[in-house]
Structures are given as structure tokens and as C-alpha cells.
C-alpha positions in Angstrom: 0.0 0.0 0.0 1.4 3.4 -1.0 1.1 6.6 1.0 -1.0 9.5 -0.3 0.2 12.0 -2.9 1.7 15.2 -1.4 2.8 16.9 -4.6 1.6 16.6 -8.2 4.3 17.4 -10.8 2.3 16.6 -14.0 -1.3 15.9 -14.9 -2.4 14.8 -18.4 -6.1 14.7 -19.0 -7.3 11.6 -20.9 -11.0 12.5 -20.8 -13.6 14.0 -18.4 -13.2 11.2 -16.0 -9.6 9.9 -16.4 -6.2 11.4 -16.1 -2.5 10.4 -15.8 -0.5 12.1 -13.0 3.0 12.1 -11.8 3.0 12.6 -8.1 5.3 12.4 -5.1 4.0 10.3 -2.2 4.5 10.9 1.6 7.4 8.4 1.5 9.3 10.7 -0.9 9.0 8.5 -3.9 7.5 9.5 -7.3 4.9 7.4 -9.0 2.7 7.5 -12.1 -1.0 7.5 -11.1 -3.8 6.6 -13.4 -6.9 8.1 -11.9 -10.6 7.5 -12.8 -13.5 9.4 -11.3 -16.5 7.2 -10.5 -19.7 9.1 -10.2 -21.0 9.0 -6.7 -18.3 6.6 -5.6 -15.1 8.8 -5.6 -11.8 8.2 -7.4 -10.2 4.9 -8.4 -6.4 5.1 -8.7 -3.8 2.8 -10.2 -0.4 3.5 -8.9 2.6 2.5 -11.0 6.2 2.2 -9.7 7.9 4.8 -11.9 11.4 3.4 -11.5 10.4 -0.2 -12.1 8.3 0.9 -15.1 11.2 2.8 -16.7 13.7 -0.1 -16.2 11.3 -2.6 -17.6 10.2 -0.7 -20.7 12.6 2.1 -21.6 16.0 1.5 -20.0 16.5 -1.6 -22.0 16.3 0.3 -25.3 19.9 1.2 -26.2 20.3 4.1 -28.6 23.9 4.3 -29.8 26.8 4.3 -27.3 25.4 6.7 -24.7 21.8 7.3 -25.9 18.6 6.9 -23.9 14.8 7.3 -24.0 12.9 10.1 -22.4 9.2 10.6 -21.7 7.7 14.1 -21.0 4.3 15.6 -20.8 3.1 18.3 -23.2 4.4 21.0 -20.9 7.9 19.6 -20.9 7.8 18.0 -17.5 10.1 15.0 -17.4 8.3 11.8 -16.5 11.0 9.3 -17.3 14.7 9.8 -17.7 17.8 7.8 -16.8 18.9 10.6 -14.4 16.4 10.1 -11.6 17.0 13.6 -10.2 15.4 15.1 -13.3 12.0 13.3 -12.8 9.3 15.9 -12.3 11.3 19.0 -13.5 10.6 21.2 -16.5 13.2 20.2 -19.1 14.6 23.7 -19.6 13.8 25.8 -16.5 14.2 22.9 -14.1 17.7 22.0 -15.5 18.8 25.6 -15.4 18.0 25.6 -11.7 19.7 22.3 -11.1 22.8 22.9 -13.2 23.7 26.5 -13.0 25.7 28.1 -15.8 24.9 25.5 -18.6 23.9 26.7 -22.0 20.6 25.1 -23.1 19.8 27.6 -25.9 19.9 25.1 -28.8 17.8 22.6 -26.8 14.9 25.1 -26.4 14.0 25.0 -30.1 13.5 21.3 -30.1 11.5 21.4 -26.8 9.2 24.0 -28.3 8.5 21.7 -31.3 7.7 18.9 -28.9 5.3 21.1 -26.9 3.4 21.9 -30.1 2.9 18.2 -30.7 5.3 18.0 -33.6 7.4 15.0 -34.6 10.8 15.1 -36.1 14.6 14.8 -35.7 16.6 17.7 -34.5 20.3 18.3 -33.9 21.3 20.3 -30.9 23.9 20.8 -28.1 23.3 19.5 -24.6 25.1 17.6 -21.9 25.6 14.0 -20.6 23.7 14.4 -17.4 24.8 11.0 -16.0 28.6 11.8 -16.4 30.8 13.6 -14.0 31.2 17.3 -14.9 28.3 17.1 -17.3 30.4 17.2 -20.6 28.8 19.2 -23.4 28.0 17.1 -26.4 26.3 17.4 -29.8 23.2 15.2 -29.8 20.5 14.1 -32.1 16.9 13.8 -30.8 14.1 11.9 -32.5 10.7 12.6 -31.0 7.0 12.1 -31.6 3.7 12.8 -29.7 2.0 9.9 -27.9 -1.8 10.6 -28.0 -3.4 10.2 -24.6 -7.1 10.9 -25.1 -7.5 14.7 -25.0 -3.8 15.2 -24.2 -0.5 13.8 -25.4 2.9 12.8 -24.0 6.3 13.2 -25.8 8.5 10.2 -26.4 12.0 10.9 -27.6 15.2 9.0 -28.3 18.5 10.8 -27.7 21.8 9.8 -29.1 25.3 11.0 -29.5 25.9 12.8 -32.9 29.2 11.0 -33.2 27.3 7.6 -33.3 26.1 8.7 -36.8 28.9 11.1 -37.8 31.9 8.8 -37.1 30.6 5.8 -39.1 29.8 8.1 -42.0 33.3 9.6 -41.9 34.9 6.1 -41.7 32.7 5.0 -44.6 33.8 8.1 -46.7 37.5 7.5 -45.7 37.2 3.9 -46.9 35.7 5.0 -50.2 38.5 7.5 -50.6 41.1 4.8 -50.0 39.3 2.5 -52.4 39.3 5.3 -55.0 43.0 6.0 -54.5 43.8 2.3 -54.8 41.8 2.1 -58.0 43.4 5.2 -59.3 46.9 3.8 -58.5 46.1 0.6 -60.3 44.9 2.6 -63.4 48.1 4.7 -63.3 50.3 1.6 -63.1 48.4 -0.1 -66.0 48.6 3.1 -68.1 52.4 3.3 -67.4 52.8 -0.4 -68.3 50.8 0.1 -71.6 52.8 3.2 -72.4 56.0 1.3 -71.8 54.9 -1.6 -74.0 54.0 0.9 -76.8 57.4 2.6 -76.6 59.1 -0.7 -76.5 57.1 -1.9 -79.5 58.1 1.3 -81.4 61.7 0.8 -80.5 61.6 -2.8 -81.6 60.0 -1.9 -84.9 62.6 0.8 -85.5 65.4 -1.7 -84.7 63.9 -4.4 -87.0 63.6 -1.8 -89.8 67.3 -0.8 -89.3 68.5 -4.4 -89.3 66.4 -5.2 -92.4 67.9 -2.2 -94.2 71.4 -3.1 -93.0 70.9 -6.7 -94.2 69.7 -5.4 -97.6 72.8 -3.3 -98.0 
């Protein structure tokens, strides 16, 4: 049995009688709560263990070398994230309060797209929140709205830009090496053919000379 909610961080309305909330209980833990109002009877609530739910469904999804999955509500409140300290905070303002001095300018554009219910793939600069010192990194985020009745949530996959860039560079480098090898083979073949042509010309001239000498 769970304790009662003491603070609601997010509330997404499904319809006139149902809603999905993220709330903190008296024991200090955060949970997802699916609430349904029953006329004349009160409210029926289904409480989901947020950490267990994230580990079971989202943490298993590996995106590149350092990537991860994130779930937010339409207002940008983080519901699921590998960094537990970020649960329940607004993705921009909340992080600016938690991590003073970090530049989240390029992240704001993508978050605004998400709040508008758009789907897409954006490139931006952010930080690895789970690493010491929060190193700044170039990321790629793919996102889409998840319809929830009258409301929606935002599901996004975040990955390191280098996970795409480095393989592409390596592929191009291999193509350049292949082209250079092909070009070198063609040069060698051309040089050999030219040598054979010059040798044939020389042999022809020598045969002509010997023929003329023999005639004399």
C-alpha cells in the first residue's frame, strides 16, 4: 500500500473522468498514477512504480553508445529519464535551476517543437547528465507525440551525434582509400601500356634498321 500524494508534478487529462498524473508520495518516492473518477463513488487510482516501469520498458532500449529514451508531458515536465534527479522537473527551467551556468539555448527550439505536438529529428547541443562534470556534447533527438485521449505525451530517443557522424566519416574514408587504390592501379596499368607501346616502337625501328642493313 502506498502513501498519499503530497505533490503533483504533472497531470495529463485523458477525458472528463480519467487522467494520468506524476506525483510524489508521503514516502518521498515519485509514481505514475492513473486516476478515474467514478460518479457518486469517488476516485479509483492505479499507482505505477515509476522506476520499475522505466527499467522494464525504456532503460532496455539502447540508442547508440550513450543514448537513452525520455518521456515528457506536453508542458515539458520530465516523467521518465535515466537521471532520476530530473524526474518531475521542466526540461529547460528545471535543468537551469539544477545545473547553474549551462547553455541550453539550442535545446529550447526542439522542446518548443515537442510542446506543439510535432514529430521530427533535431540536432542540438546538450550535456551528458549522468557523467561527472556534465560534458557538453552534440546530440540528435528523434521525437513524436503519444496521444493520450484529449492530451499527449512526448516520447524521444536521444543519441550522440558521433554515433552517426563517425561511421559516416569512416565510410567516406574507406571510399577515398578504395578510389585511391583504383586510381593507383589505373596509373600503373597506363604506365605499363605506355612502356609496351614505346618498346614496340623501339623494336619496330630496330627491325627496320636491321632489315635495311641486311639489304645493303
